[in-house]
PyMOL commands that place a pseudoatom at each C-alpha (Angstrom):
pseudoatom trace, name=CA, resn=MET, resi=1, chain=A, elem=C, hetatm=0, pos=[-0.103, 0.041, 0.052]
pseudoatom trace, name=CA, resn=SER, resi=2, chain=A, elem=C, hetatm=0, pos=[1.351, 3.420, -0.779]
pseudoatom trace, name=CA, resn=TYR, resi=3, chain=A, elem=C, hetatm=0, pos=[0.523, 7.119, -0.448]
pseudoatom trace, name=CA, resn=SER, resi=4, chain=A, elem=C, hetatm=0, pos=[1.759, 10.521, -1.723]
pseudoatom trace, name=CA, resn=PHE, resi=5, chain=A, elem=C, hetatm=0, pos=[0.777, 14.150, -0.909]
pseudoatom trace, name=CA, resn=SER, resi=6, chain=A, elem=C, hetatm=0, pos=[2.012, 17.733, -0.608]
pseudoatom trace, name=CA, resn=VAL, resi=7, chain=A, elem=C, hetatm=0, pos=[0.881, 20.494, 1.700]
pseudoatom trace, name=CA, resn=ARG, resi=8, chain=A, elem=C, hetatm=0, pos=[1.726, 24.124, 1.672]
pseudoatom trace, name=CA, resn=ALA, resi=9, chain=A, elem=C, hetatm=0, pos=[1.696, 26.312, 4.756]
pseudoatom trace, name=CA, resn=ALA, resi=10, chain=A, elem=C, hetatm=0, pos=[2.633, 29.772, 6.005]
pseudoatom trace, name=CA, resn=THR, resi=11, chain=A, elem=C, hetatm=0, pos=[4.303, 28.433, 9.275]
pseudoatom trace, name=CA, resn=LYS, resi=12, chain=A, elem=C, hetatm=0, pos=[6.179, 25.390, 10.647]
pseudoatom trace, name=CA, resn=ALA, resi=13, chain=A, elem=C, hetatm=0, pos=[3.352, 24.631, 13.020]
pseudoatom trace, name=CA, resn=GLU, resi=14, chain=A, elem=C, hetatm=0, pos=[0.762, 24.961, 10.125]
pseudoatom trace, name=CA, resn=ALA, resi=15, chain=A, elem=C, hetatm=0, pos=[2.878, 22.588, 7.944]
pseudoatom trace, name=CA, resn=LYS, resi=16, chain=A, elem=C, hetatm=0, pos=[3.253, 19.969, 10.707]
pseudoatom trace, name=CA, resn=SER, resi=17, chain=A, elem=C, hetatm=0, pos=[-0.449, 20.121, 11.276]
pseudoatom trace, name=CA, resn=LYS, resi=18, chain=A, elem=C, hetatm=0, pos=[-1.402, 19.836, 7.731]
pseudoatom trace, name=CA, resn=VAL, resi=19, chain=A, elem=C, hetatm=0, pos=[1.002, 16.721, 7.437]
pseudoatom trace, name=CA, resn=ALA, resi=20, chain=A, elem=C, hetatm=0, pos=[-0.831, 15.262, 10.350]
pseudoatom trace, name=CA, resn=GLU, resi=21, chain=A, elem=C, hetatm=0, pos=[-4.148, 15.851, 8.826]
pseudoatom trace, name=CA, resn=GLU, resi=22, chain=A, elem=C, hetatm=0, pos=[-2.955, 14.114, 5.502]
pseudoatom trace, name=CA, resn=LEU, resi=23, chain=A, elem=C, hetatm=0, pos=[-1.491, 11.233, 7.354]
pseudoatom trace, name=CA, resn=ALA, resi=24, chain=A, elem=C, hetatm=0, pos=[-4.687, 10.729, 9.146]
pseudoatom trace, name=CA, resn=LYS, resi=25, chain=A, elem=C, hetatm=0, pos=[-6.505, 10.668, 5.822]
pseudoatom trace, name=CA, resn=VAL, resi=26, chain=A, elem=C, hetatm=0, pos=[-3.995, 8.008, 4.550]
pseudoatom trace, name=CA, resn=VAL, resi=27, chain=A, elem=C, hetatm=0, pos=[-4.706, 5.764, 7.688]
pseudoatom trace, name=CA, resn=GLN, resi=28, chain=A, elem=C, hetatm=0, pos=[-8.438, 6.222, 7.196]
pseudoatom trace, name=CA, resn=ALA, resi=29, chain=A, elem=C, hetatm=0, pos=[-8.311, 5.145, 3.599]
pseudoatom trace, name=CA, resn=GLN, resi=30, chain=A, elem=C, hetatm=0, pos=[-5.470, 2.564, 4.226]
pseudoatom trace, name=CA, resn=PRO, resi=31, chain=A, elem=C, hetatm=0, pos=[-5.601, 1.288, 7.766]
pseudoatom trace, name=CA, resn=ILE, resi=32, chain=A, elem=C, hetatm=0, pos=[-2.555, -0.693, 7.318]
pseudoatom trace, name=CA, resn=HIS, resi=33, chain=A, elem=C, hetatm=0, pos=[-0.567, 2.748, 7.374]
pseudoatom trace, name=CA, resn=SER, resi=34, chain=A, elem=C, hetatm=0, pos=[-1.353, 3.003, 11.080]
pseudoatom trace, name=CA, resn=VAL, resi=35, chain=A, elem=C, hetatm=0, pos=[2.078, 1.184, 11.620]
pseudoatom trace, name=CA, resn=ASP, resi=36, chain=A, elem=C, hetatm=0, pos=[4.020, 3.867, 9.842]
pseudoatom trace, name=CA, resn=GLN, resi=37, chain=A, elem=C, hetatm=0, pos=[2.057, 6.929, 10.775]
pseudoatom trace, name=CA, resn=ALA, resi=38, chain=A, elem=C, hetatm=0, pos=[4.057, 8.167, 13.766]
pseudoatom trace, name=CA, resn=PRO, resi=39, chain=A, elem=C, hetatm=0, pos=[7.473, 7.657, 12.077]
pseudoatom trace, name=CA, resn=ALA, resi=40, chain=A, elem=C, hetatm=0, pos=[6.418, 9.473, 9.001]
pseudoatom trace, name=CA, resn=GLN, resi=41, chain=A, elem=C, hetatm=0, pos=[5.066, 12.361, 11.046]
pseudoatom trace, name=CA, resn=ALA, resi=42, chain=A, elem=C, hetatm=0, pos=[8.245, 12.403, 13.206]
pseudoatom trace, name=CA, resn=ALA, resi=43, chain=A, elem=C, hetatm=0, pos=[10.474, 12.760, 9.961]
pseudoatom trace, name=CA, resn=ALA, resi=44, chain=A, elem=C, hetatm=0, pos=[8.313, 15.232, 8.512]
pseudoatom trace, name=CA, resn=ASP, resi=45, chain=A, elem=C, hetatm=0, pos=[8.490, 17.349, 11.633]
pseudoatom trace, name=CA, resn=ALA, resi=46, chain=A, elem=C, hetatm=0, pos=[12.240, 16.957, 11.689]
pseudoatom trace, name=CA, resn=PHE, resi=47, chain=A, elem=C, hetatm=0, pos=[12.788, 17.995, 8.161]
pseudoatom trace, name=CA, resn=VAL, resi=48, chain=A, elem=C, hetatm=0, pos=[10.420, 21.010, 8.649]
pseudoatom trace, name=CA, resn=ASP, resi=49, chain=A, elem=C, hetatm=0, pos=[12.371, 22.044, 11.694]
pseudoatom trace, name=CA, resn=LEU, resi=50, chain=A, elem=C, hetatm=0, pos=[15.694, 22.073, 9.602]
pseudoatom trace, name=CA, resn=LEU, resi=51, chain=A, elem=C, hetatm=0, pos=[14.273, 24.988, 7.580]
pseudoatom trace, name=CA, resn=PRO, resi=52, chain=A, elem=C, hetatm=0, pos=[14.997, 28.647, 8.785]
pseudoatom trace, name=CA, resn=ASP, resi=53, chain=A, elem=C, hetatm=0, pos=[11.838, 30.634, 9.827]
pseudoatom trace, name=CA, resn=ASP, resi=54, chain=A, elem=C, hetatm=0, pos=[11.112, 32.981, 7.083]
pseudoatom trace, name=CA, resn=GLU, resi=55, chain=A, elem=C, hetatm=0, pos=[7.761, 35.065, 7.191]
pseudoatom trace, name=CA, resn=THR, resi=56, chain=A, elem=C, hetatm=0, pos=[8.258, 35.906, 3.628]
pseudoatom trace, name=CA, resn=LYS, resi=57, chain=A, elem=C, hetatm=0, pos=[8.219, 32.353, 2.143]
pseudoatom trace, name=CA, resn=ASP, resi=58, chain=A, elem=C, hetatm=0, pos=[5.792, 29.505, 2.434]
pseudoatom trace, name=CA, resn=LEU, resi=59, chain=A, elem=C, hetatm=0, pos=[6.753, 25.935, 3.471]
pseudoatom trace, name=CA, resn=LEU, resi=60, chain=A, elem=C, hetatm=0, pos=[6.130, 23.076, 0.989]
pseudoatom trace, name=CA, resn=VAL, resi=61, chain=A, elem=C, hetatm=0, pos=[6.188, 19.417, 2.265]
pseudoatom trace, name=CA, resn=THR, resi=62, chain=A, elem=C, hetatm=0, pos=[5.887, 16.594, -0.057]
pseudoatom trace, name=CA, resn=MET, resi=63, chain=A, elem=C, hetatm=0, pos=[5.696, 13.030, 1.187]
pseudoatom trace, name=CA, resn=ASN, resi=64, chain=A, elem=C, hetatm=0, pos=[5.326, 9.482, -0.108]
pseudoatom trace, name=CA, resn=GLY, resi=65, chain=A, elem=C, hetatm=0, pos=[5.490, 6.167, 1.502]
pseudoatom trace, name=CA, resn=TRP, resi=66, chain=A, elem=C, hetatm=0, pos=[4.791, 2.374, 1.144]
pseudoatom trace, name=CA, resn=ILE, resi=67, chain=A, elem=C, hetatm=0, pos=[4.587, -0.673, 3.173]
pseudoatom trace, name=CA, resn=GLY, resi=68, chain=A, elem=C, hetatm=0, pos=[4.538, -4.307, 2.251]
pseudoatom trace, name=CA, resn=TRP, resi=69, chain=A, elem=C, hetatm=0, pos=[3.409, -7.247, 3.995]
pseudoatom trace, name=CA, resn=GLY, resi=70, chain=A, elem=C, hetatm=0, pos=[4.649, -10.953, 3.946]
pseudoatom trace, name=CA, resn=GLY, resi=71, chain=A, elem=C, hetatm=0, pos=[3.819, -14.018, 5.967]
pseudoatom trace, name=CA, resn=THR, resi=72, chain=A, elem=C, hetatm=0, pos=[0.408, -15.613, 5.656]
pseudoatom trace, name=CA, resn=GLU, resi=73, chain=A, elem=C, hetatm=0, pos=[-3.097, -14.284, 5.802]
pseudoatom trace, name=CA, resn=ALA, resi=74, chain=A, elem=C, hetatm=0, pos=[-3.517, -15.730, 9.261]
pseudoatom trace, name=CA, resn=GLU, resi=75, chain=A, elem=C, hetatm=0, pos=[-0.096, -14.472, 10.453]
pseudoatom trace, name=CA, resn=PRO, resi=76, chain=A, elem=C, hetatm=0, pos=[0.898, -11.288, 8.346]
pseudoatom trace, name=CA, resn=ILE, resi=77, chain=A, elem=C, hetatm=0, pos=[4.051, -9.546, 9.117]
pseudoatom trace, name=CA, resn=LEU, resi=78, chain=A, elem=C, hetatm=0, pos=[5.441, -6.328, 7.969]
pseudoatom trace, name=CA, resn=ALA, resi=79, chain=A, elem=C, hetatm=0, pos=[8.018, -7.167, 5.247]
pseudoatom trace, name=CA, resn=SER, resi=80, chain=A, elem=C, hetatm=0, pos=[9.174, -3.845, 4.050]
pseudoatom trace, name=CA, resn=ALA, resi=81, chain=A, elem=C, hetatm=0, pos=[8.495, -0.071, 4.611]
pseudoatom trace, name=CA, resn=GLY, resi=82, chain=A, elem=C, hetatm=0, pos=[9.859, 3.147, 3.002]
pseudoatom trace, name=CA, resn=PHE, resi=83, chain=A, elem=C, hetatm=0, pos=[8.991, 6.731, 2.692]
pseudoatom trace, name=CA, resn=GLY, resi=84, chain=A, elem=C, hetatm=0, pos=[10.407, 10.004, 1.380]
pseudoatom trace, name=CA, resn=VAL, resi=85, chain=A, elem=C, hetatm=0, pos=[9.988, 13.449, 2.571]
pseudoatom trace, name=CA, resn=ASN, resi=86, chain=A, elem=C, hetatm=0, pos=[10.920, 16.751, 1.130]
pseudoatom trace, name=CA, resn=ALA, resi=87, chain=A, elem=C, hetatm=0, pos=[10.582, 20.120, 2.967]
pseudoatom trace, name=CA, resn=CYS, resi=88, chain=A, elem=C, hetatm=0, pos=[11.481, 23.354, 1.154]
pseudoatom trace, name=CA, resn=LEU, resi=89, chain=A, elem=C, hetatm=0, pos=[10.776, 27.092, 1.246]
pseudoatom trace, name=CA, resn=ARG, resi=90, chain=A, elem=C, hetatm=0, pos=[8.883, 28.645, -1.649]
pseudoatom trace, name=CA, resn=GLU, resi=91, chain=A, elem=C, hetatm=0, pos=[7.808, 31.975, -2.666]
pseudoatom trace, name=CA, resn=LYS, resi=92, chain=A, elem=C, hetatm=0, pos=[4.411, 32.841, -1.259]
pseudoatom trace, name=CA, resn=GLU, resi=93, chain=A, elem=C, hetatm=0, pos=[1.631, 32.262, -3.675]
pseudoatom trace, name=CA, resn=ALA, resi=94, chain=A, elem=C, hetatm=0, pos=[0.141, 35.457, -5.195]
pseudoatom trace, name=CA, resn=VAL, resi=95, chain=A, elem=C, hetatm=0, pos=[-3.193, 36.314, -3.915]
pseudoatom trace, name=CA, resn=VAL, resi=96, chain=A, elem=C, hetatm=0, pos=[-5.585, 37.581, -6.455]
pseudoatom trace, name=CA, resn=ASP, resi=97, chain=A, elem=C, hetatm=0, pos=[-8.423, 39.921, -5.229]
pseudoatom trace, name=CA, resn=ALA, resi=98, chain=A, elem=C, hetatm=0, pos=[-10.477, 40.022, -8.658]
pseudoatom trace, name=CA, resn=GLU, resi=99, chain=A, elem=C, hetatm=0, pos=[-12.403, 37.164, -9.837]
pseudoatom trace, name=CA, resn=PHE, resi=100, chain=A, elem=C, hetatm=0, pos=[-12.044, 35.945, -13.487]
pseudoatom trace, name=CA, resn=ASP, resi=101, chain=A, elem=C, hetatm=0, pos=[-15.018, 35.383, -15.901]
pseudoatom trace, name=CA, resn=PRO, resi=102, chain=A, elem=C, hetatm=0, pos=[-13.669, 32.366, -17.888]
pseudoatom trace, name=CA, resn=ALA, resi=103, chain=A, elem=C, hetatm=0, pos=[-15.785, 33.322, -20.830]
pseudoatom trace, name=CA, resn=SER, resi=104, chain=A, elem=C, hetatm=0, pos=[-14.010, 36.634, -21.234]
pseudoatom trace, name=CA, resn=SER, resi=105, chain=A, elem=C, hetatm=0, pos=[-10.677, 36.262, -19.388]
pseudoatom trace, name=CA, resn=GLU, resi=106, chain=A, elem=C, hetatm=0, pos=[-11.249, 39.768, -17.978]
pseudoatom trace, name=CA, resn=PRO, resi=107, chain=A, elem=C, hetatm=0, pos=[-11.329, 40.568, -14.190]
pseudoatom trace, name=CA, resn=THR, resi=108, chain=A, elem=C, hetatm=0, pos=[-14.745, 41.297, -12.781]
pseudoatom trace, name=CA, resn=THR, resi=109, chain=A, elem=C, hetatm=0, pos=[-15.171, 43.527, -9.746]
for i in range(1, 109): cmd.bond("trace and resi %d" % i, "trace and resi %d" % (i + 1))
show_as sticks, trace
zoom trace
């Protein structure tokens, strides 16, 4: 079973919270990932904490992970596990005040 997601946040605390929310969604959809939820969160938190505080930038965290089972149906064993985490600073996304009419491609007010 595998997963992949990205979150964007303005602060480290928000990034960690959003990662926790996404990992909870993964576990809800794939309960087997309850075994690697805590280590994945800890790794994401550690990588987010490596970055400097910069109010002018957003944090982008991208994660993917997988686990594999062996053994038998009656006695399954965790046979493999892996994950990747990337945390980086990005320019803040531009906020657009005007709404666009797709038919005209002109801003509306």
